[in-house]
C-alpha positions as CSV (number, residue, x, y, z in Angstrom):
1,M,116.3,86.6,70.1
2,S,119.7,87.1,71.8
3,V,121.3,85.7,75.0
4,Q,121.3,89.2,76.1
5,Q,117.8,90.2,76.1
6,P,116.4,87.4,79.2
7,M,119.4,88.7,81.3
8,E,118.8,92.6,80.8
9,R,114.9,91.7,81.3
10,V,115.7,89.7,84.6
11,R,117.9,92.9,85.5
12,A,114.9,95.3,84.3
13,A,112.6,93.4,86.8
14,I,114.9,93.2,89.7
15,T,115.3,97.1,89.4
16,A,112.1,98.0,89.1
17,F,111.2,95.4,92.5
18,I,113.6,97.1,94.5
19,G,112.5,100.5,93.8
20,L,108.6,99.7,94.2
21,E,109.3,97.9,97.3
22,A,111.6,100.7,98.8
23,A,108.8,102.9,98.4
24,S,106.5,100.9,99.9
25,G,108.4,101.0,103.1
26,I,108.2,104.3,103.1
27,A,103.8,104.2,102.9
28,L,103.9,101.3,105.6
29,L,105.6,103.7,108.1
30,A,103.2,106.2,107.3
31,V,100.2,103.7,107.7
32,A,101.6,102.1,111.0
33,L,102.3,105.5,112.7
34,L,98.7,106.6,111.4
35,A,97.8,102.9,113.6
36,L,99.6,104.0,117.0
37,A,98.0,107.3,116.7
38,A,94.5,106.1,115.9
39,S,95.2,103.1,119.1
40,N,96.2,106.0,121.5
41,S,93.8,108.9,120.5
42,P,89.9,109.3,121.3
43,I,89.0,107.7,118.6
44,A,90.7,104.3,119.7
45,P,87.1,102.6,120.5
46,L,86.2,103.2,117.2
47,Y,89.5,101.8,115.5
48,R,88.5,98.8,117.5
49,Q,85.4,98.5,116.9
50,A,85.7,99.1,113.1
51,L,88.1,96.1,113.1
52,E,85.4,93.5,115.0
53,L,82.9,94.7,112.5
54,P,81.1,91.4,111.6
55,V,81.4,90.8,107.7
56,G,79.6,87.7,105.6
57,I,78.9,86.5,102.4
58,R,75.8,84.2,102.0
59,I,75.6,81.3,98.8
60,G,72.6,79.5,99.7
61,T,73.3,77.4,102.7
62,F,77.1,77.9,102.4
63,A,78.2,81.4,104.4
64,L,81.5,82.5,105.6
65,D,81.1,84.8,108.4
66,K,84.4,86.4,109.9
67,P,85.1,89.9,111.9
68,L,86.8,92.9,109.0
69,L,90.3,92.1,110.8
70,L,90.0,88.4,109.6
71,W,89.3,89.2,106.2
72,I,92.0,91.4,105.8
73,N,94.8,89.1,107.7
74,D,93.0,85.4,106.1
75,G,91.6,87.3,102.5
76,L,93.6,90.0,101.6
77,M,96.7,88.6,102.8
78,A,96.3,85.6,101.0
79,V,97.0,88.1,97.7
80,F,100.4,88.9,99.6
81,F,101.0,85.4,99.9
82,L,100.3,85.4,95.8
83,L,102.5,87.7,95.2
84,V,105.2,86.4,97.5
85,G,104.9,83.0,95.7
86,L,105.4,84.6,92.2
87,E,108.1,86.0,93.5
88,I,109.6,83.3,94.6
89,K,108.7,80.7,91.9
90,R,110.5,83.9,89.4
91,E,113.7,83.9,91.5
92,L,114.4,80.1,91.7
93,I,114.0,79.9,88.0
94,E,115.5,83.0,86.5
95,G,116.8,85.4,89.2
96,E,119.5,85.6,91.5
97,L,118.4,82.0,93.3
98,S,118.5,80.4,90.3
99,S,121.8,78.9,90.3
100,P,123.3,77.4,93.4
101,A,126.6,79.8,93.2
102,Q,124.0,82.5,93.2
103,A,121.9,81.3,95.7
104,A,124.6,80.3,98.2
105,L,125.2,83.3,100.4
106,P,121.4,84.6,100.7
107,A,120.5,80.8,101.4
108,I,123.1,80.3,104.5
109,S,122.5,83.8,105.7
110,A,119.2,83.5,105.5
111,L,118.7,79.9,108.0
112,G,121.1,81.4,109.9
113,G,118.9,84.6,110.2
114,M,115.7,82.3,111.0
115,A,117.1,80.1,113.7
116,V,119.1,82.3,115.7
117,P,115.9,84.8,116.4
118,A,113.7,81.8,117.1
119,L,117.0,80.4,119.6
120,V,116.9,84.1,121.1
121,Y,112.9,84.2,121.8
122,A,113.1,80.6,123.1
123,A,115.8,81.1,125.6
124,I,113.9,84.4,126.8
125,N,110.6,82.7,127.3
126,W,111.8,79.0,127.9
127,G,109.5,77.8,130.2
128,D,106.5,79.8,129.3
129,A,104.5,77.3,126.9
130,T,102.0,80.5,126.0
131,A,104.7,82.4,125.1
132,L,106.8,80.0,123.5
133,R,104.0,79.7,120.5
134,G,105.8,82.9,119.3
135,W,109.3,81.4,118.5
136,A,109.3,82.0,115.0
137,I,108.0,85.9,115.3
138,P,111.4,87.4,114.8
139,A,112.2,85.3,112.2
140,A,111.2,87.1,109.3
141,T,112.6,90.2,106.9
142,D,110.6,92.8,105.9
143,I,111.1,93.2,101.9
144,A,109.5,96.7,101.4
145,F,110.6,97.9,105.1
146,A,114.2,96.9,104.4
147,L,114.6,98.5,101.1
148,G,112.8,101.7,102.0
149,V,115.3,102.2,104.7
150,L,118.6,101.1,102.4
151,S,117.4,103.4,99.5
152,L,117.5,106.3,101.4
153,L,121.2,106.1,100.8
154,G,121.0,106.2,97.1
155,S,123.8,104.6,95.1
156,R,126.2,104.4,97.8
157,V,125.3,101.2,98.5
158,P,126.3,98.6,96.3
159,S,123.4,97.6,94.2
160,S,124.7,94.0,94.7
161,L,124.0,94.3,98.7
162,K,120.3,95.6,97.3
163,V,119.8,92.5,95.5
164,F,121.7,89.9,98.4
165,L,119.0,91.6,100.6
166,V,116.3,91.2,98.3
167,A,117.1,87.7,98.1
168,L,117.9,87.0,102.3
169,A,114.0,88.3,102.3
170,I,112.7,86.4,100.0
171,L,114.2,82.8,101.5
172,D,113.0,84.5,104.8
173,D,109.5,84.1,103.2
174,L,110.2,81.3,101.8
175,G,111.1,79.8,105.3
176,A,107.9,81.5,107.1
177,I,105.8,79.8,104.8
178,V,107.0,76.4,105.1
179,I,106.8,77.0,109.3
180,I,103.1,78.7,109.1
181,A,101.8,75.4,107.0
182,I,103.9,72.8,109.9
183,F,103.4,74.9,113.3
184,Y,100.5,76.7,112.6
185,T,97.6,74.7,111.3
186,S,94.9,74.1,113.5
187,E,92.6,70.7,113.8
188,L,92.0,69.3,109.8
189,S,88.8,68.9,108.1
190,Y,89.5,66.1,105.8
191,L,87.1,66.7,103.7
192,S,87.8,70.4,102.8
193,L,91.5,69.4,102.7
194,G,90.5,66.5,100.1
195,L,89.2,69.2,98.3
196,A,91.6,71.4,98.1
197,V,94.0,69.0,97.0
198,A,91.7,68.1,93.8
199,V,92.0,72.0,93.1
200,L,95.6,71.6,93.1
201,V,95.4,69.0,91.0
202,S,93.2,70.8,88.8
203,L,95.9,73.7,88.6
204,A,98.7,71.8,88.0
205,L,96.8,70.2,85.0
206,L,96.0,73.7,83.5
207,N,99.6,74.6,83.6
208,L,100.4,71.1,82.3
209,L,98.2,71.7,79.4
210,G,99.8,75.0,78.5
211,V,96.7,77.3,79.8
212,T,98.7,81.0,80.0
213,R,95.3,82.7,80.7
214,I,94.9,84.1,84.4
215,T,91.2,83.5,84.3
216,P,91.1,80.1,85.1
217,Y,93.6,80.0,87.5
218,A,91.7,82.9,89.3
219,L,88.8,81.3,89.6
220,L,90.1,78.0,90.6
221,G,92.1,79.6,93.2
222,I,88.9,81.4,95.0
223,V,87.9,77.8,95.1
224,L,90.7,76.9,96.8
225,W,91.1,79.9,99.4
226,V,87.7,78.7,100.6
227,C,88.7,74.9,100.3
228,V,91.9,75.8,102.7
229,L,90.3,78.3,104.6
230,K,87.7,75.6,105.6
231,S,90.1,73.2,106.0
232,G,91.8,74.3,109.0
233,V,95.5,75.3,107.3
234,H,96.1,78.9,107.0
235,A,94.0,80.2,103.7
236,T,97.0,82.4,103.0
237,L,99.1,79.2,101.6
238,A,96.1,78.8,99.0
239,G,98.2,82.3,97.4
240,V,101.6,80.5,97.3
241,A,100.0,77.2,96.1
242,I,98.2,79.2,93.2
243,A,101.3,81.0,92.6
244,L,103.6,78.1,92.0
245,A,100.8,77.0,89.3
246,I,101.1,80.4,87.8
247,P,103.3,79.1,84.2
248,I,106.4,81.2,83.9
249,A,106.6,81.2,80.1
250,A,103.9,81.1,77.3
251,T,104.4,78.0,74.8
252,D,103.2,79.6,71.5
253,T,104.7,83.1,72.6
254,P,108.4,82.0,74.6
255,E,108.9,86.1,75.0
256,R,105.7,86.6,77.1
257,S,105.6,85.4,80.7
258,P,101.8,84.8,82.3
259,L,104.0,85.0,86.0
260,R,105.8,87.9,85.0
261,D,102.7,89.6,84.1
262,L,100.6,88.8,86.5
263,E,103.4,89.6,89.1
264,Q,103.8,93.2,87.7
265,A,100.1,93.7,87.5
266,L,99.4,92.8,91.5
267,H,102.4,94.2,92.7
268,P,101.6,97.9,93.0
269,W,98.3,96.7,94.6
270,V,99.8,94.5,97.1
271,A,102.6,97.3,97.9
272,Y,100.2,100.0,98.1
273,L,96.4,98.9,99.3
274,V,97.2,95.3,101.0
275,M,100.3,95.8,102.7
276,P,98.8,99.6,104.3
277,V,95.9,97.9,105.1
278,F,97.0,95.0,107.1
279,A,99.3,97.6,108.7
280,F,96.8,99.6,109.9
281,A,94.4,97.0,111.0
282,N,97.8,95.1,113.0
283,A,100.0,97.7,114.3
284,G,97.7,99.5,116.6
285,V,99.5,99.4,120.0
286,S,97.5,101.2,122.9
287,F,100.0,102.6,125.3
288,T,97.3,103.2,127.9
289,G,98.3,101.3,131.1
290,L,101.1,99.9,129.8
291,S,103.5,99.4,132.1
292,W,107.2,99.1,132.7
293,S,107.2,95.4,133.7
294,A,104.8,94.7,130.5
295,A,106.9,96.3,128.2
296,T,109.8,93.9,129.4
297,A,107.9,90.9,129.8
298,G,109.0,87.8,127.9
299,I,106.9,88.1,124.7
300,P,108.0,91.5,123.7
301,L,111.7,91.4,124.9
302,G,112.0,88.1,123.1
303,V,110.4,89.5,119.7
304,A,112.5,92.4,120.1
305,L,116.0,91.0,121.0
306,G,115.4,88.2,118.3
307,L,114.7,91.0,115.3
308,F,117.6,93.4,116.7
309,L,120.3,90.8,117.8
310,G,119.2,87.1,116.7
311,K,118.7,88.6,113.2
312,Q,122.3,90.2,112.7
313,A,124.2,87.8,114.4
314,G,122.4,84.7,112.7
315,A,122.2,86.2,109.1
316,F,125.9,88.2,109.2
317,G,127.6,85.2,111.1
318,A,126.2,82.6,108.8
319,A,127.3,84.4,106.1
320,W,131.1,85.1,107.1
321,L,130.9,81.4,108.0
322,A,129.8,80.8,104.4
323,V,132.5,83.0,102.8
324,R,135.4,81.3,105.0
325,L,134.5,78.0,104.5
326,G,134.2,78.8,100.6
327,L,130.8,78.0,100.1
328,A,129.7,81.5,99.1
329,R,131.6,84.6,98.0
330,L,130.6,88.6,99.4
331,P,128.7,90.2,96.6
332,D,130.2,92.3,94.3
333,G,131.5,95.8,95.4
334,A,130.8,94.7,99.0
335,T,132.9,94.6,102.0
336,W,132.5,92.9,105.4
337,P,131.3,96.4,107.4
338,L,128.6,96.6,104.6
339,L,127.5,93.4,104.8
340,Y,127.1,93.8,108.4
341,G,125.0,96.6,108.3
342,T,122.8,95.1,105.8
343,C,122.6,92.0,108.1
344,V,121.2,94.5,110.4
345,L,118.4,96.0,108.4
346,A,117.3,92.5,108.2
347,G,116.3,92.8,111.7
348,I,113.1,94.9,110.4
349,G,110.3,92.2,110.6
350,F,107.4,93.7,110.8
351,T,104.7,92.4,107.9
352,M,105.2,89.1,108.2
353,S,106.3,89.4,112.0
354,L,103.3,90.9,112.8
355,F,101.6,88.5,110.4
356,I,102.7,84.9,112.3
357,G,102.0,87.1,115.4
358,T,98.5,87.0,114.6
359,L,98.8,82.8,114.2
360,A,100.6,82.7,117.4
361,F,98.7,84.1,120.1
362,E,94.7,85.2,120.2
363,G,95.1,87.1,123.9
364,V,94.5,90.7,124.1
365,E,97.6,91.6,126.3
366,Q,99.6,89.1,124.3
367,M,98.7,90.3,120.8
368,A,99.6,94.0,122.6
369,Q,103.3,92.7,123.7
370,M,104.0,91.3,120.3
371,R,103.1,94.0,118.6
372,L,105.0,96.3,120.8
373,G,107.5,94.1,119.9
374,V,107.5,93.6,116.7
375,L,107.7,97.4,116.5
376,A,110.7,98.4,119.0
377,G,113.1,95.5,116.9
378,S,112.5,96.4,113.9
379,L,112.9,100.4,114.6
380,V,115.8,99.9,116.5
381,S,117.1,97.5,113.7
382,G,116.2,100.2,111.0
383,I,117.9,103.1,112.9
384,V,121.0,101.4,113.6
385,G,121.6,99.3,110.3
386,F,120.5,102.9,108.8
387,A,123.6,104.8,111.1
388,I,126.3,102.0,110.5
389,L,125.7,102.1,106.4
390,H,125.3,106.0,106.0
391,A,128.5,106.4,108.3
392,L,130.3,103.6,106.3
393,T,129.4,105.3,102.4
394,R,129.7,108.7,104.1
395,R,133.5,108.2,104.7
396,A,133.8,106.1,101.4
397,T,132.4,108.6,99.8
398,A,134.7,111.3,101.4
399,S,138.0,109.7,101.0
400,V,137.6,109.2,97.1
């Protein structure tokens, strides 16, 4: 097998990933609009009642009873985080983050793009201990939405910028996973946590023993999810742990990749079922009785400005500094204005921002304000980022 073949497979995987995420972004937009319509229509009470519907699983004396909304946020989103973990592992081993030279610019840009939005939010909400729990909400980037907007420009945007945006968003997801694990963990059950560690060791042993069938990992993964759910650590992190145990290559047939096979199998389901269901359940904001003072309170203002102003300032500023200091270089075919427009698109938080918001707040009013801020900041970032890139690429096309 030639050296070119693995590289061609990696490029094909990146191209397919970008295409699927872009299409998923359009579906997410439609579902978010549907959720807003449902929340502001005569069926709004039915919408809320459906999300509060109790759903339970019982096996003997063991029982899990949760409202439908929590099954979506704790259960379905664990599958989303499994896919995120697979993407992170693949990118770190054989993708755009597999070498320091490739990873430098998106890594430094992602760090700035997480830190500055959090500081913007904290500055606006300083002195309000409850509101400060949402400091991490504007630190995330939604890959699907951002690539969906970028895809509207077609081939006029260099493919290197699309890869940069994917890498930045994946590193954002990694940062969000760490933040959730450290800052959004409730009171711990050490028995459940100990059982979770035992399952993790079993998953690692499967990998070390060269087991490449997905079924054993899936069965242990379900047990791990239940243990993590009961431990006080957020259950979705079980998805990431399972992903890290999946082998990237089969020892008997090196050309086969269990990790890539699982990623490709899960990706359509996550893109067109898991994320839209999550968006429909969490994007609904009722504007009934919403006052100007509530809309411009610390939580919505901090989230919106963090996503729009903080994200672009942090991501672009860190990238500019990295290039100027010789730590990284601009993506091939990109210019500073094009990179800036791409960093503005990184302010589309949506899925991960909404998810962190559900962990940060419990009150109805705070949740509504958080959702409003996420929708406003993501919408403005998408419109402004698209306008900048459209103007730049149209001018460049006209001058050719």
